[in-house]
C-alpha positions in Angstrom: -4.6 32.5 4.6 -6.8 30.5 7.1 -5.4 27.5 8.9 -8.5 25.6 8.3 -8.5 26.1 4.5 -5.3 24.5 4.4 -6.0 21.6 6.8 -9.3 20.9 4.5 -7.2 20.7 1.5 -4.5 18.5 2.6 -7.0 16.4 4.3 -8.6 16.0 1.2 -5.7 15.5 -0.9 -4.1 13.1 1.5 -7.5 10.9 1.4 -7.3 10.9 -2.6 -3.7 9.9 -2.7 -4.8 6.8 -0.1 -7.6 5.7 -1.8 -5.7 6.0 -5.4 -3.0 3.6 -3.7 -5.1 1.5 -2.1 -7.1 1.2 -5.4 -3.7 0.3 -7.7 -2.7 -1.9 -4.8 -5.9 -3.6 -5.0 -6.3 -3.5 -1.0 -9.9 -2.5 -1.4 -12.1 -3.1 -4.1 -14.6 -0.9 -3.0 -12.1 2.4 -3.5 -12.6 3.4 -7.1 -16.2 4.0 -5.9 -14.8 7.0 -3.9 -12.9 8.6 -6.6 -16.1 10.3 -8.0 -17.0 11.9 -4.6 -13.6 12.5 -3.4 -12.6 14.1 -7.2 -15.4 16.4 -7.0 -14.5 17.5 -3.4 -11.3 18.2 -4.7 -12.0 19.7 -8.0 -14.8 22.2 -6.4 -12.3 23.3 -3.7 -9.9 24.2 -6.0 -12.0 26.1 -8.3 -13.3 27.9 -5.6 -10.1 28.9 -4.1 -9.0 29.8 -7.0 -12.3 31.9 -8.0 -12.4 34.0 -4.8 -8.3 34.2 -3.7 -7.2 35.8 -7.2 -10.7 37.1 -8.8 -10.1 40.2 -10.7 -11.2 42.6 -8.1 -9.1 41.6 -5.7 -6.3 44.0 -4.8 -2.9 43.6 -3.7 -3.0 40.0 -3.7 0.6 38.4 -2.5 1.1 35.2 -3.9 2.0 33.0 -0.7 3.7 29.2 -1.0 0.2 27.8 -0.4 -1.1 29.9 -3.2 1.6 28.0 -5.3 0.6 24.6 -3.7 -2.8 25.2 -4.9 -2.1 25.9 -8.6 0.4 23.2 -9.0 -2.1 20.7 -7.4 -4.7 21.9 -9.7 -2.7 21.3 -13.0 -1.4 17.7 -11.5 -5.2 17.2 -10.3 -6.6 18.2 -13.7 -4.0 15.8 -15.3 -4.4 12.7 -12.9 -8.4 12.8 -12.6 -8.9 13.0 -16.3 -5.9 11.1 -18.0 -4.6 8.8 -14.9 -7.5 7.8 -13.6 -9.1 6.6 -17.3 -5.5 4.6 -17.7 -6.3 2.8 -14.5 -9.8 2.2 -14.7 -8.8 0.9 -18.1 -5.7 -1.4 -17.2 -7.2 -2.7 -14.1 -10.4 -3.5 -15.7 -12.8 -1.7 -13.1 -16.2 -0.7 -13.5 -17.0 2.3 -14.9 -18.7 4.6 -12.3 -20.9 6.8 -14.2 
């Protein structure tokens, strides 16, 4: 796997975690506005990665530890970006970004 792909992924993921923490702690009230953008970047990266890496025309793909991380993160991210974000937004009475 290309090293830049892993660096990009982890950079975006850690930024997502940081924004989540900042929003939950109320340190920066503008942080929720960035959720949509960061959610989209992470979501489309995971979509692209999964489509390219695990398409049906690829032969003999070894399932690596990074692949496992992406698959787990995809499931967690989909859960968090739909259910948890909605709960946090409602609990903190944050304005809807749509």
